N, C-alpha and C positions, 0 to 999 in steps of 0.2 A: 643342168643336164644337157648333153649334146648328142647328136646322132639321130638315128631313126628307130622308132619304137613301134612294135605291133600294137594296134589299138582297135577296139570295136565299141559301138554305141548304138542306141536306139533313137529313132526320131520319126515324127510324122511328116510326110512330104506330100504336097498336093500335085498329083501327076495325072494328066489326061482326065481331068474332071472328078477325081476321087482323092480323098485323104487316105494315104496308105501308111500303116504302121510298119516301119522297116528297121532292119538291122544292117548296119554298115560294118564291114571289116576292111582293114587296110593298115597304113603306116603313117604315123605322125613324124614329120621331119622337123625336129626341134631346132635345127640351124636355120632353115628357110622359113619356118612358120606356116606350113601347110599340111593338109591331110590328103593322102593319096589312096583312094578307095580301090580295093582289089575284088570285093564281092559285096553284093547287096541282095537281101532276101526278106520275105515277110516275117514279122515277129511271131505270128500265130499261124498254125496250119489251117489250110482250107477244108480239110476233112474229105478230100476227094480221092486221094491216092495214099499209098503207104510210104513212109520214110521221108528222106530229104526232098524229094520231088514235090511234096505237098507244100513246101515253103517257097518254092521257086517262083519267080516272076515270069510273066510272058516275055518273050524275046524283045518285042517292041518296047515294052515298059522298061526293061533292063537297059536296052540300048539308049533310050531317051535319058534315063537317069545318068548313065555313064558318059553321055555326049559332052558334058561340060556345062550344060544349061543350068544346072543346079549347084555348081561348084561352090559358090559363095555361101549358100544356105548350109550345104554339107560341111564345109570348112568351119563355119561358125558353130554348128552343133558339135563337131568333133572336138574343138578346143574348149567348148563350154562344158563338155562332159568329162574332161580330163582332170 
């Protein structure tokens, strides 16, 4: 199979001193062998607000995850769940 496929998976990631159960959404590039995340959010709602906002990460945590610092772990999890 070649090309780019939409993909999502769950993983726990240690960020800012906490293990966070996360959902990653993005694209698997079958030709180049990498996962390109487009969104990340909590697996379970925090129970503080209604709707999608309850799964949202803080801006600081989201930016740290998307900064590239965790790319190797995220890529390994994406391909392992495929």
